[in-house]
C-alpha positions as CSV (number, residue, x, y, z in Angstrom):
1,X,-2.4,25.9,-6.6
2,X,-4.0,28.6,-8.5
3,X,-4.5,29.2,-12.3
4,X,-2.3,31.9,-12.0
5,X,0.3,30.8,-10.0
6,X,3.7,29.4,-12.5
7,X,4.3,26.0,-13.1
8,X,7.9,26.0,-13.2
9,X,10.7,27.5,-10.9
10,X,11.3,31.5,-11.3
11,X,15.1,32.6,-11.1
12,X,14.3,34.6,-8.0
13,X,14.6,32.7,-4.9
14,X,12.3,35.1,-3.1
15,X,9.5,34.2,-5.3
16,X,10.5,30.5,-5.4
17,X,10.4,30.5,-1.9
18,X,7.2,32.1,-1.6
19,X,5.0,30.2,-4.2
20,X,6.2,26.7,-2.0
21,X,5.0,27.9,1.5
22,X,1.8,29.3,-0.6
23,X,1.5,25.4,-1.7
24,X,1.8,24.1,1.6
25,X,-0.8,26.8,3.3
26,X,2.2,28.0,5.4
27,X,2.3,24.8,7.6
28,X,4.7,25.5,10.4
29,X,6.2,22.3,9.7
30,X,7.8,23.5,6.4
31,X,11.6,24.6,7.0
32,X,13.4,27.1,5.3
33,X,16.9,27.2,6.2
34,X,19.1,30.4,4.9
35,X,22.8,29.7,3.5
36,X,24.9,31.1,1.7
37,X,26.5,28.8,-1.2
38,X,29.7,30.3,-2.2
39,X,29.1,33.9,-3.6
40,X,25.4,33.1,-3.7
41,X,21.9,32.7,-1.4
42,X,20.5,29.6,-1.3
43,X,18.2,27.7,0.5
44,X,17.7,24.7,1.8
45,X,13.3,23.8,2.2
46,X,12.4,20.1,4.0
47,X,9.6,19.7,6.2
48,X,10.5,18.8,9.7
49,X,10.0,15.2,11.1
50,X,10.2,13.7,7.7
51,X,14.0,14.0,7.2
52,X,17.4,13.1,9.2
53,X,18.9,16.2,10.3
54,X,22.3,14.6,10.7
55,X,22.2,13.2,7.4
56,X,21.0,16.9,6.2
57,X,23.8,18.5,7.8
58,X,26.7,16.2,7.2
59,X,25.8,15.4,3.1
60,X,23.9,18.6,1.9
61,X,24.8,21.6,4.3
62,X,28.1,21.3,5.4
63,X,29.7,20.3,1.9
64,X,27.7,23.2,0.0
65,X,28.8,26.0,2.8
66,X,32.5,24.5,2.5
67,X,32.2,25.0,-1.7
68,X,34.8,27.3,-3.3
69,X,33.1,29.7,-6.4
70,X,33.0,27.6,-10.0
71,X,32.9,29.0,-13.5
72,X,30.6,26.0,-14.7
73,X,26.9,25.8,-14.6
74,X,26.0,26.2,-10.5
75,X,23.5,24.0,-9.8
76,X,24.9,20.8,-12.0
77,X,28.2,21.3,-10.1
78,X,26.2,20.9,-6.9
79,X,24.2,17.9,-7.6
80,X,27.4,15.7,-9.3
81,X,30.0,16.9,-7.1
82,X,29.2,18.9,-3.8
83,X,26.5,16.8,-2.5
84,X,27.4,13.5,-0.4
85,X,23.9,12.0,-0.6
86,X,23.2,8.8,-2.7
87,X,19.6,10.1,-4.0
88,X,20.0,13.3,-5.8
89,X,18.2,15.0,-8.7
90,X,17.4,18.3,-10.2
91,X,14.3,19.4,-11.0
92,X,12.2,22.4,-12.9
93,X,8.8,22.4,-11.6
94,X,7.2,23.5,-8.7
95,X,4.9,19.8,-8.5
96,X,8.3,18.1,-8.4
97,X,9.6,19.9,-5.3
98,X,5.9,19.2,-3.9
99,X,6.5,15.8,-4.6
100,X,9.4,15.5,-3.0
101,X,9.0,17.3,0.1
102,X,6.2,15.2,1.2
103,X,8.2,12.1,0.5
104,X,10.7,13.3,2.6
105,X,13.6,14.8,0.3
106,X,15.2,18.2,1.1
107,X,14.9,20.7,-1.5
108,X,18.2,23.7,-2.5
109,X,17.5,26.5,-4.6
110,X,19.8,29.3,-5.3
111,X,19.0,32.9,-6.1
112,X,19.6,33.4,-10.3
113,X,18.7,29.8,-11.2
114,X,15.6,28.1,-12.3
115,X,16.6,24.6,-11.5
116,X,16.5,23.0,-7.7
117,X,18.5,19.9,-6.6
118,X,16.4,17.0,-4.5
119,X,18.1,15.0,-2.0
120,X,17.0,12.0,-0.6
121,X,17.1,12.5,3.3
122,X,13.9,10.7,4.3
123,X,13.7,9.0,8.0
124,X,10.1,7.3,8.1
125,X,9.3,6.3,11.4
126,X,8.0,2.9,11.5
127,X,7.7,-0.2,14.3
128,X,10.3,-2.8,14.1
129,X,9.5,-6.4,13.0
130,X,7.1,-8.5,14.5
131,X,5.4,-11.8,14.3
132,X,2.4,-11.8,12.5
133,X,-0.7,-11.1,13.8
134,X,-3.3,-12.4,11.8
135,X,-1.2,-15.6,9.9
136,X,0.1,-17.0,13.0
137,X,1.9,-20.6,13.0
138,X,3.9,-23.0,15.0
139,X,6.6,-23.7,12.5
140,X,8.2,-21.5,9.7
141,X,9.6,-17.7,9.8
142,X,8.2,-15.3,12.6
143,X,8.6,-12.0,10.9
144,X,5.9,-10.1,9.7
145,X,5.6,-7.4,7.1
146,X,5.3,-3.7,8.5
147,X,3.8,-0.7,7.3
148,X,6.7,1.1,5.5
149,X,6.5,-1.0,1.9
150,X,10.7,-0.3,1.4
151,X,11.4,-2.4,4.2
152,X,8.5,-5.2,3.3
153,X,10.5,-5.2,-0.5
154,X,14.2,-5.3,1.8
155,X,12.2,-8.5,3.7
156,X,11.3,-10.3,0.5
157,X,14.8,-9.5,-1.3
158,X,16.3,-11.6,1.4
159,X,14.3,-14.7,0.9
160,X,14.5,-14.4,-3.4
161,X,17.9,-14.1,-4.4
162,X,17.9,-13.5,-7.5
163,X,18.0,-10.9,-10.8
164,X,14.6,-12.2,-11.9
165,X,12.7,-10.5,-9.0
166,X,11.2,-7.5,-10.4
167,X,9.7,-4.5,-8.5
168,X,7.3,-2.1,-10.6
169,X,6.4,1.3,-8.4
170,X,3.5,3.7,-9.3
171,X,2.2,6.3,-7.5
172,X,-1.8,6.0,-7.1
173,X,-3.9,8.7,-6.1
174,X,-5.3,12.2,-7.2
175,X,-5.4,14.4,-3.9
176,X,-2.5,12.5,-2.2
177,X,0.1,9.9,-4.0
178,X,1.2,7.1,-2.3
179,X,3.7,4.2,-4.0
180,X,1.7,0.9,-5.1
181,X,4.4,-1.6,-5.9
182,X,3.8,-4.8,-8.2
183,X,6.3,-7.3,-7.4
184,X,6.9,-10.8,-9.8
185,X,9.7,-12.9,-10.7
186,X,10.6,-12.1,-14.3
187,X,10.5,-15.6,-16.7
188,X,8.2,-16.9,-13.6
189,X,5.2,-14.9,-13.8
190,X,2.0,-15.7,-15.6
191,X,2.5,-12.9,-18.1
192,X,-1.3,-12.2,-18.7
193,X,-1.7,-12.2,-15.0
194,X,0.6,-9.5,-14.6
195,X,-0.7,-7.7,-17.8
196,X,-4.1,-7.9,-16.0
197,X,-3.0,-6.2,-12.6
198,X,-1.3,-3.7,-14.4
199,X,-4.0,-2.4,-16.6
200,X,-6.3,-2.5,-13.6
201,X,-4.0,-0.5,-11.3
202,X,-3.4,2.0,-14.3
203,X,-7.2,2.4,-14.5
204,X,-7.3,3.2,-10.6
205,X,-8.8,6.7,-10.3
206,X,-9.2,7.8,-6.8
207,X,-8.5,10.5,-4.4
208,X,-6.1,8.8,-2.0
209,X,-5.1,5.2,-0.9
210,X,-4.7,4.8,2.4
211,X,-5.5,0.8,2.9
212,X,-4.6,-2.2,0.3
213,X,-8.6,-2.9,0.5
214,X,-8.8,-0.6,-2.2
215,X,-6.2,-2.2,-4.6
216,X,-8.0,-5.6,-3.9
217,X,-11.5,-4.6,-5.0
218,X,-9.8,-3.2,-8.2
219,X,-7.8,-6.3,-8.6
220,X,-10.9,-8.8,-7.6
221,X,-12.7,-7.2,-11.0
222,X,-16.4,-8.4,-9.9
223,X,-18.2,-8.3,-6.5
224,X,-18.1,-11.8,-4.6
225,X,-18.7,-13.5,-1.1
226,X,-15.8,-15.5,-2.1
227,X,-12.6,-13.8,-2.1
228,X,-10.7,-13.4,-5.8
229,X,-7.7,-11.9,-4.0
230,X,-5.7,-13.1,-1.3
231,X,-3.5,-10.9,1.4
232,X,-1.0,-12.2,3.4
233,X,1.3,-10.5,6.1
234,X,3.9,-13.4,6.0
235,X,6.9,-12.5,3.3
236,X,7.5,-16.5,3.2
237,X,4.1,-16.8,1.9
238,X,4.1,-14.2,-0.4
239,X,7.6,-15.4,-1.5
240,X,6.0,-19.0,-2.2
241,X,3.6,-17.1,-4.2
242,X,6.1,-15.2,-6.7
243,X,7.4,-18.5,-7.2
244,X,4.5,-19.9,-8.4
245,X,4.0,-17.6,-11.0
246,X,1.7,-15.4,-9.0
247,X,1.6,-11.2,-8.8
248,X,2.0,-9.6,-5.5
249,X,0.8,-5.8,-4.9
250,X,2.3,-4.0,-1.5
251,X,0.5,-0.8,-0.5
252,X,2.8,2.0,1.4
253,X,1.6,2.3,4.7
254,X,-0.1,-1.4,4.7
255,X,1.4,-4.5,6.2
256,X,-0.2,-7.3,3.9
257,X,0.5,-8.1,0.4
258,X,-2.4,-8.5,-1.9
259,X,-1.4,-11.6,-3.9
260,X,-3.5,-12.6,-7.4
261,X,-4.7,-14.9,-8.8
262,X,-6.5,-16.3,-6.0
263,X,-8.2,-20.1,-6.0
264,X,-10.3,-21.5,-3.4
265,X,-8.1,-24.3,-2.5
266,X,-5.7,-21.7,-1.2
267,X,-7.8,-21.0,1.9
268,X,-7.3,-24.7,3.1
269,X,-3.8,-24.4,3.4
270,X,-1.5,-22.7,6.2
271,X,2.4,-21.6,6.0
272,X,3.2,-24.2,8.8
273,X,2.6,-27.0,6.1
274,X,5.8,-26.5,4.2
275,X,7.8,-26.6,7.2
276,X,6.8,-29.6,9.1
277,X,5.9,-33.3,8.0
278,X,3.0,-33.8,10.3
279,X,-0.7,-33.7,8.9
280,X,0.5,-33.2,4.9
281,X,-2.5,-36.3,4.2
282,X,-5.0,-35.1,6.2
283,X,-4.8,-31.0,7.4
284,X,-6.5,-29.8,4.3
285,X,-9.2,-32.3,4.5
286,X,-9.9,-31.8,8.2
287,X,-10.2,-27.9,7.3
288,X,-12.4,-28.6,4.3
289,X,-15.1,-30.5,6.5
290,X,-14.8,-28.5,9.2
291,X,-15.7,-25.1,6.5
292,X,-19.0,-27.5,5.0
293,X,-20.0,-28.3,9.1
294,X,-19.2,-24.7,10.0
295,X,-21.8,-24.1,7.0
296,X,-24.2,-26.5,6.9
297,X,-24.6,-27.4,10.7
298,X,-27.4,-24.7,11.5
299,X,-29.4,-25.7,8.4
300,X,-29.2,-29.7,9.1
301,X,-30.3,-29.0,12.7
302,X,-33.8,-26.8,11.5
303,X,-34.6,-29.1,8.7
304,X,-34.5,-31.7,11.4
305,X,-36.2,-30.4,13.6
306,X,-38.9,-28.9,11.3
307,X,-39.8,-31.9,9.1
308,X,-38.3,-35.1,10.6
309,X,-39.1,-35.0,13.8
310,X,-41.3,-38.5,13.6
311,X,-38.3,-40.2,11.8
312,X,-35.6,-39.8,14.2
313,X,-35.1,-42.6,17.1
314,X,-36.9,-41.1,20.3
315,X,-33.8,-40.7,22.2
316,X,-32.4,-39.0,20.1
317,X,-35.6,-36.6,19.2
318,X,-36.0,-36.1,23.0
319,X,-32.2,-34.2,23.0
320,X,-32.7,-33.0,19.9
321,X,-36.3,-31.5,20.5
322,X,-36.9,-30.6,24.0
323,X,-40.7,-29.1,25.0
324,X,-41.4,-26.2,26.5
325,X,-38.8,-23.7,24.5
326,X,-40.5,-20.3,23.5
327,X,-38.6,-20.2,20.3
328,X,-39.0,-22.3,17.4
329,X,-35.7,-23.9,15.7
330,X,-35.0,-21.5,13.1
331,X,-35.5,-18.6,15.4
332,X,-33.6,-20.2,17.9
333,X,-30.8,-20.7,16.0
334,X,-30.9,-16.9,14.6
335,X,-30.8,-16.1,18.1
336,X,-27.6,-17.7,19.2
337,X,-25.5,-16.9,15.7
338,X,-26.4,-12.9,16.6
339,X,-24.9,-13.8,19.8
340,X,-22.0,-15.4,19.6
341,X,-21.3,-13.4,16.3
342,X,-21.6,-10.3,18.4
343,X,-19.1,-11.7,21.2
344,X,-16.7,-12.3,18.6
345,X,-17.0,-8.7,17.2
346,X,-16.7,-7.3,21.2
347,X,-13.8,-9.6,21.5
348,X,-12.0,-8.0,18.4
349,X,-12.3,-4.3,20.0
350,X,-11.9,-5.0,23.5
351,X,-9.0,-4.0,25.2
352,X,-7.0,-7.2,26.0
353,X,-7.0,-6.7,29.2
354,X,-11.0,-7.7,29.6
355,X,-11.3,-10.2,26.6
356,X,-10.8,-12.9,28.6
357,X,-13.4,-11.3,31.5
358,X,-15.9,-10.5,28.9
359,X,-16.0,-13.7,27.3
360,X,-16.2,-15.8,30.8
361,X,-19.3,-13.4,31.3
362,X,-20.6,-13.9,27.7
363,X,-20.1,-17.9,27.4
364,X,-21.4,-18.6,31.0
365,X,-24.0,-15.9,31.8
366,X,-25.5,-15.7,28.8
367,X,-26.1,-19.4,27.8
368,X,-26.7,-20.4,31.1
369,X,-29.1,-17.8,31.5
370,X,-30.8,-18.8,27.6
371,X,-31.3,-22.4,28.8
372,X,-33.0,-21.1,32.1
373,X,-35.6,-19.1,30.5
374,X,-36.6,-21.9,27.7
375,X,-35.2,-19.4,25.1
376,X,-32.9,-22.3,23.8
377,X,-31.9,-25.4,24.9
378,X,-28.6,-26.8,25.6
379,X,-28.0,-29.4,22.1
380,X,-28.7,-26.1,20.0
381,X,-26.4,-24.4,21.9
382,X,-23.5,-26.9,21.4
383,X,-24.0,-27.0,17.8
384,X,-23.9,-23.3,17.3
385,X,-20.6,-23.0,20.0
386,X,-19.4,-26.0,17.2
387,X,-20.1,-24.0,14.2
388,X,-18.4,-21.3,14.8
389,X,-15.4,-23.1,16.6
390,X,-14.6,-25.0,13.2
391,X,-14.8,-21.4,11.5
392,X,-11.9,-20.2,12.9
393,X,-10.4,-22.9,11.0
394,X,-10.5,-20.6,7.7
395,X,-11.7,-17.3,9.7
396,X,-9.5,-14.6,8.0
397,X,-10.3,-16.2,4.6
398,X,-13.5,-17.0,3.8
399,X,-15.4,-15.2,6.9
400,X,-17.8,-13.4,4.5
401,X,-18.5,-16.5,2.2
402,X,-19.0,-18.6,5.2
403,X,-21.6,-15.8,7.4
404,X,-23.5,-15.5,4.2
405,X,-24.0,-19.0,3.1
406,X,-24.5,-19.9,6.9
407,X,-27.3,-18.1,6.9
408,X,-28.9,-18.8,3.4
409,X,-29.0,-22.4,4.0
410,X,-30.1,-21.7,7.2
411,X,-32.9,-20.1,5.5
412,X,-33.4,-22.7,3.0
413,X,-33.3,-25.5,5.5
414,X,-36.3,-23.8,7.2
415,X,-38.2,-23.7,4.8
416,X,-37.4,-26.2,1.8
417,X,-35.7,-28.9,3.8
418,X,-32.7,-31.2,2.8
419,X,-34.1,-31.0,-1.2
420,X,-33.2,-27.6,-1.0
421,X,-30.2,-27.4,0.5
422,X,-29.2,-30.2,-2.3
423,X,-30.6,-27.8,-4.7
424,X,-28.7,-24.7,-3.2
425,X,-25.2,-26.5,-2.8
426,X,-25.8,-27.1,-6.6
427,X,-26.0,-23.4,-7.3
428,X,-23.4,-22.4,-4.9
429,X,-21.0,-25.0,-6.6
430,X,-22.1,-23.3,-10.2
431,X,-21.8,-20.1,-9.1
432,X,-18.4,-20.7,-8.0
433,X,-17.2,-22.3,-11.2
434,X,-18.2,-19.2,-12.9
435,X,-15.7,-17.0,-10.8
436,X,-12.6,-15.7,-12.0
437,X,-9.7,-14.2,-10.6
438,X,-7.5,-12.2,-13.2
439,X,-8.5,-14.9,-15.6
440,X,-8.1,-17.8,-13.9
441,X,-11.3,-20.0,-12.8
442,X,-11.4,-20.0,-9.3
443,X,-12.0,-23.7,-8.2
444,X,-8.8,-25.0,-10.5
445,X,-7.4,-27.3,-10.4
446,X,-10.6,-29.0,-9.3
447,X,-13.1,-27.3,-12.4
448,X,-11.5,-27.5,-14.3
449,X,-9.7,-30.6,-13.2
450,X,-5.6,-29.9,-13.8
451,X,-4.3,-33.8,-12.7
452,X,-0.7,-32.2,-12.5
453,X,-1.5,-29.0,-9.8
454,X,-3.7,-31.4,-7.7
455,X,-0.6,-32.5,-5.6
456,X,-1.0,-29.4,-3.9
457,X,-4.5,-28.8,-3.1
458,X,-6.8,-30.9,-0.3
459,X,-3.5,-32.9,0.1
460,X,0.5,-31.8,0.1
461,X,2.7,-33.5,-2.0
462,X,6.0,-33.9,-1.7
463,X,8.0,-31.0,-1.3
464,X,10.8,-31.7,-4.0
465,X,8.0,-32.1,-6.5
466,X,5.9,-29.2,-5.5
467,X,9.7,-27.1,-6.0
468,X,10.7,-28.6,-9.2
469,X,7.1,-28.4,-10.7
470,X,6.0,-25.7,-13.1
471,X,2.5,-23.9,-12.4
472,X,0.2,-22.9,-15.3
473,X,-3.3,-21.3,-15.0
474,X,-6.1,-21.9,-17.2
475,X,-6.9,-18.1,-17.8
476,X,-9.5,-16.1,-20.0
477,X,-9.1,-12.4,-20.6
478,X,-11.9,-10.7,-18.5
479,X,-10.3,-7.5,-18.6
């Protein structure tokens, strides 16, 4: 748009068409269909590929071609009584027309009228509903979100059948507008959390939004290795969070919802736990122990090798610290962690047909070769393998925190022994205790302790009591 270009529509049809073509830089998929509406010349404008051609023909073109001349205001008459589409509006400015066209609307202009009709006949391409990829579960619904926000909201409305389910959609972006929808249950949602989300999104000033991570960073407010917001592609998990008084944010084009507030104990939960009796007392405790071991095993191994060789039983010491290995325990751990981390990264990016082959070649060939050339020994290899296996218990949620803490404690264990590990753990707990998600303490309901909320933390309590309980959050306005 140039400074000399008019902002409002003109009465000359050709002038309006020229301005619209200029705004879209004469792109070839901008289509203009000239028609005769009663006694006036008219044009229908749309972007090819975004609209449903059949609906355009049946709801707009055919009724307008068969309309009879009227004495009253033509544009309002056509919009209210001629066009047969459910979503029709009028506009006076070129900016409204441009926004409507890129959203899949058809624009109808008449000669002699500085007013346009916008009709929503969009036909967006989207994939069919599929199983969640990153949140697989043996029990529960098997439908995941798609890239289309309206489809995702439709899925949630199918689960949350109440008029209290509210959707607040706003457009974010300067260069290109993207629909961002705030979802919550009126009367259930924590009002201060809702106000926090609305305030943060209102102040989100970016050129464009292509990924929900941009919204996540805005809602997390402060930088941390721990996730201060959580994402989910499962409608049942999102619905459960809304029932608990949380807020979900869906970005059009992203098959995930951002849920806030996010608490540490959320990382120990899985969706299938609410669909089965098995493991409600042990599953989360096992994951918590696995989380700790995936962080501390390398540090404990190095600390034992460096500071406690003489204190270990002779048989155990021979297995733990064999002679003739080229690398000392610290660099041995660093090398193995680097190799395992690289193999995981490769497995995620290779074609699926090659994943099994590369995994077998990598684990057998590289592992066997490292032992034979005396760069490492079997016990260290097994320790790192167990470490990474346990990481997969909570990999999708805490991968950044686990990776950072694992290497940090590895350094501490190599130079400061178990005393340093204990001090470091204390500092991490203090650090986590001061973290807040939307003003809610990250370690809540453990720190500060809320006994009534503990029934759904390290154990999963009785479902009837969980469903009927009222959730509340200790929060602090951090703006």
